[in-house]
N, C-alpha and C positions, 0 to 999 in steps of 0.2 A: 416308089416305096420296090425295092428291090432286095434280093438274098441272092450276095456273089458269093460265091465259094473260093477260097482262098487255095494257095498253091497245095498247104495241107487237108488232106481228102475229111478231116474231122473236123474244120474249122468254115464259118461262114462270117461275112456282113451282112448285118441290114442298115439299108440305107433310105434314110426320110425318115429317120425318127422324129423328128422335130416336126413334120407338117401331117401325122396322124392320130388318130385316137389308139389308147393301147388294145382297145377293142379290136379294130381293123388291123394293127399289127399285128395282134396274136392270130386271130382268124386267116389269116396270107400266109404266117408261117406253117398254121394247120394245114390246108391247103398246100400247099408245096410239099411238105410231109406224104400227106396220102396221094400227091402226082409223083410220088419219086424224088422229087426234086431236090428234096433237103435229106442228106445220108449223114446228117453232120450227129455231133454231140454236143459241141459250143456257138456260141452266136456271139458276135462283138458288137456292139451299136455305140454310136457318139451322140454327142448333142454340147449346142455353146450354152453354158447354163444361164450365162448375162440375157441371153436373148430367149431362151425358149426354157421348157418345163418338160418336155415331151420324153426325155432319155429319164428324168426321175419320174415320172406319170407311167411308164412301160417297166419299170424295174419293182413300184410298188405294185402295178397290176399282177405282175409275174410272180408276184412272192406270198400276197394276197389270194391268189387263184390255185396257190401251190405248184407253179407250174414249169419250175425248177430253182435254182440257187443262180443268186446274182452279188458279184463280185466287183463295186464297184472301184475307179482310181480317183487320186484327190485331182483337181483344174489345175490344168497346165498349160501356158502355153505354147500355141500351136506355130511352127516358127513357121510355117507357111502365110496363116492369115494373119496371123499375133491375134488373135481371137484367144480364151482361155478355153479347153477342151475338156472335157471330161469322157470316160471310157468308162462302159460297164462291160462285164465279162458274163453271159448266161450259159452255165452248165442244165441245158435242157432235161428238164423229167418226162421223157417220149410219151409213157404210159399214161400222165395226168393230162398232154398234152392233146394227146391223139382223143380222150374223152372229153375236150374242155369243148364246151358251145356259147 
């Protein structure tokens, strides 16, 4: 799992969504925020819905716990792997994320 800063200072990509439970992913983001490693407002994450439900689980967990707004895309074919790929954009609620345990 990794939080990668894009060239734009406010955008990050969360890698490894399909491998981890939503609670671990959110805790990881919260820890990175506390260390000063996350200074953004938006996080992009993706998944291959046919092979994993990690992306959907993470989006549901975020919404249930009011940790931000989640904007899903439709699934589309990845031209590199030929897998169907779904992407979510998370607008982080920094106040609620900092309080989340």
